[in-house]
N, C-alpha and C positions, 0 to 999 in steps of 0.2 A: 813436463816442466818447461818453463820459459827461462832461457838464459840470454842475458843482454849485457853487452859491453860496447859502448859507442860514444862518439863525439859528433856534435852537429851544431851548425851555426844557424840561428834564426834571426835575420836582420843583423842587429848589432849585439845579439845575445848569444852566448856560448852555452851549449848543453853538454854536460859530461855525466854519463850514467852507467853504472854497473851494478846489476842485481839479478837474483834468481827468484822465480815464482813457482811455488808448488800448489797443489790443490788446497782450496780454502781461500779465505778472504784476506788479502793484503791491502792495507791502506797506504796510499802515497800521499803524505801530508806535507804541508808547508804553506807559507804565506802566499797571498795573491801575487802573481808575477814572478814566482820562483822557478817556473818552467815545468810544472806538473803536467799541464795539458799538452805541452809540446812533446814530452816523453810518451804520453798516451797515444798521440798521433803517430809517433814513430813505431810503437808497438803494434798499432792497428794496421800499419802499412799505408796510411794516408800521406806520410812524408817519408823520404829516403834519407838515412843517416849519411853524413859525409865520411865518417870513418867508423870501423868496427863491425860487429856482427850481432845478429839476432837469430837464435836457434830455438825452435819449439818442438819438444818431443823428438829430438834428434834430426829434425828437418830444418835446413837453412832457409830462413825467411829473408835475410839481408846479409850481405857480405861485401864490404868495400873492396877487398882484395880481388875476389873473383868476379866482381860486378854483378853478382846474382841478387835479384830482388823479386820477391813475391808480393804482388799487390794485395790490397785489402780484400778484394772480391774473391781471392783464392786462399785466404787464411782461416776461413771457417771461424770467425770471431763474431760475438754479439756485442753491440755497443749501445749505451744509453747516454745521451748528452744532457746538458743543462736544460735545454728547451726541446720541444717535441720533434721537430724535423719530420713531421708526419704529413701525409697527403690530406689536407684539410677538407677537400671536396669529396673524399671517399669515405666509406664506412670503416668502423673499427675492424670488422672482419676482413675487409680488403687490405687494410694496412698490415694486419698480422699475417695474412696469407703471403704477403711479399717476403716476410722473414722466413716463412716455411719453405720457400723455393720449390713448391710442388709437393712437399712431403706431408705426411699426416700430422694434424695438430694434436698435441697432448691436452685434451680437454680438462683433465684433472689439474694439470699445471696452470692452465689458463683460469680455471675456477679459483685456485689458490691465490693467483695474482689479482683476481677481481675483474677479469676481462669478459667472462662469458655473458654476464648481464648487460654488457655494453655492445655486443657484437653488431647489432643492427643499427646502432646510432651513428650519425655523422661525426667525424672528429671535430669539426668546427664548433659543435655544441658542448664539448666536454670541458670540465674544469681542468685546472693545471695538474692537480693530483691524478685525475682520471687519465689525462694525456700521458703522464709518466708511467702509469700502469700499462697503457697500450704500448709505449716504447719498450718497456721491459718484456711484455708479452711477445712483441715482434722480435726483440733481440734473442729470446730463448726459443722461439718457434722452430728455428732451424737446428736445434740441438748443437749449439756451438761448443768448441773445445776450450774456449777462453772467453770470459765476460769482462768487458771494460765499462766502467761507470765514471763519467766525468761530471763531478759536482751535480748529481741528479736532484738534489733538494734545494739548490741555491735560488732558483727562480720561483719557488712555491710560496704561497701564503702560509701562515702558521698552522692552519688546519691541515692543508695538503702536506706540509713538511712532516707533521707528526704522523699522519696516516701512512705515508710512503716509507718513512723510517721504520715504523713498526712492521710493515710488510716486508721490507728488506731483512729485518732482524729475524723474521720467521722463515723467509725463503732461502736466503743465501747459504745458510748452513746445510741445506738439503742438496745443494749442487755439488757434484763430485768433479769439479773442474777448478782451475785457478780463476780467481776473481780479483781484478785490480780496481780498487775504489779510490778515486781521486777526490780530495777534499782539503779545505783549509781549516775545517772545524774539527778540533780534536774530539769533541763530545760525540760527533757522528762516528769517527774512526773507532773510538773506545767502545761504542755500542755494537759495532759490526765486525771488527777485525781482531785477529789474534797476532798478526804479523804487521809490522810497521816499517815504512821507508820514509826517512825524513829528507826533504829537499830544500836547499837554501841557495839562492842566487845561481840557479842552473846546475848545481852539483848535488849528488847524493852524499849526504854526510853521515848517515847511520842507517842500519837495517837490523831488525830483530824484534824482540818483545817490546812492550811499552816501557818496561823498566830500562832496557838497554838503550832504546832510542831517546827517551826523554830525560834520562839521567846523564847523558853525554854532556860534559861541561862546556863543550864548544857550541852547543845549541841554545839559542835564545828562546826558551820555552815561555808560553804565556798562559799558564794554568789559571791565573786570576781572571782570564777572559772567558772561562768555561761557564756556560749557562744552560738551563733547561727550560722548555716551554710546556706548560700544562693547560688543559682545557677545563673551564668551569662555567657556572651559570649564576647570574645575580639573583639571589632569592629575596633580598629586601634591602631597602635603603634606610639607614638609621640616622639618628641625630648626630651632630658633629661631623657631618659629611663622611660617614662611614658606610661602606657597602659590605653586605654579607654575601660571600661567594661559596657555592657548593662545588666541591671537587669529588665526584663520585659519592656524595653523601657526607663527606667530611667538610667542615665549615672553616672558612678563612675570613679575615677582615682586612679591608684595604680602603684607600680613599675612593670616594664615590664620584669623583669628577667625571662628567660626561657619561655616566652609566645609568641604565634604567632597569627596573625590575624585570626579570625574564630574559635579559640580554645574555647571549653566549659570550664568553670572554676567553682570551688567551693570555696567560700570565708568564712572564719571564722571571725565573729565580736564578740568581748568580751563585755559583758554587762557593765562592768565598764568603757569602753572607749567611750560610746555613750552619746551624749547630745541631749535633747529634746527641740524643739522650736515650737511655734505656727506659725511662719512665716519663710520662707527661708531667712537665714541671708546673708549679703553681707559684703565684706571687712574684712573677718577673715581668719586665717591660715588654718582652717579645710575646705578642698575643696569639701568634699562629703556631699550631702544632699539627703536623700530618703524620699519621701512623702508616708505616710501611715495613718492607723486608729488605735486607741487604741482598743485592743481586750480583755485585761484582766489586772486587777490590783491586785497584791498579796503583802500585807504587810509582811515584813521580820523582822529579828532581827536587833538590832542596829539602829532603826529609819529609815530603808530603805524600799523602795517599788520596787518590780519587775514589770515592765510595759511590757506587750506583745503587740507588734506593728505588724499589718498585712500590709505587703508591697508586692504588686503584687502576692498575694496568699501565700507568705512565712511568717513565724512567726519569729520575731526578738525580743529578750529580752533586755531590758535596765534597769539599776539600777539608781534610783534617791533617794535623801533623802525624807522622808515623808513630811518634811516641804516644800521642793521644789514642790512636787506633789500638795500639798494643795495650795500653793501660785499661781501655774500655773493653778489651777482648772482643773487638768487633769481628764477626765471622759471617760466612755465607748463610743465607736463609734466616738470619737472626731478626726478630722483630726489633724495630727501631723507630724513634720519633725524629722528625725534622722540625727544628724550631727556628723561627725567623720573625723579624719585625714587619709590620704592615708597610713601613716606609721603604723596605727593601724590595717590594714587589713592583715590577714594571709591566705596563701593557706591552703585548707582543704583536701588535697589529690589529 
């Protein structure tokens, strides 16, 4: 367990943080500039706190009273940053070997991450998503006791972001260590974590489940900004500037501006624009309906529920009122339709 209670000044910015981390994924969420990455650097041992203490599994990592401080290289931590920080002139195998520190590599783990097929390639020739896989492989190669991830998806294109998010969703639950995942995107946190820490203006304002953290009246939540990105392919261009898009065999319609038949496309769907239905409706203006299954229900503030729907392997978030979810008797693994207008679809890169 990680136990942290500290104060630290970064330039003109004051950080005050107190929380505990147990095994499993904890998301540290908050707007950009709220101090999340500063806290992560303090946990990692890259910076020293001005006041307070950090204890991991009973061992003191930092204590302002006794002046004790254990640096990052002695904390046995794995870290993944926004961008690679890899040795571009070396191979993937060389980069991962640095993380192993002379130990034996877990080939099954590296295969799961998707690194084994990349081992002989130079880092300089990798895509952004592949580089993040290598960073993750290097971070886990030394069997760390704690894994820290600092906005690992923020610098990726839509395809890379989707691929790495799905990888993390499969991988992180298998790790029997504490994982601290820093992000400003609630949809990422909701996909990966069960415990949440909310940070605002350098201060921890809540810790607990999504219900506890996001229902806190002192927190300015932004549920309406939640969106999902799905991948499709243009199958045809119709009259009236309409494109038909295949998403795993299910068809959508949207404006055809700038699209060509055969193009891969990434589409952004806003949670606030989606309607849930038990049956595919007919005779309504919303022309798009995707069939899926309910994967997760997360109560939020203001009487709303965030519903995660699995559609052809992709996760799509929809917002409904809690009363609506109750009246519809929405439950896990239930078949459901997502209904939305063509005008609500946005290109995502």
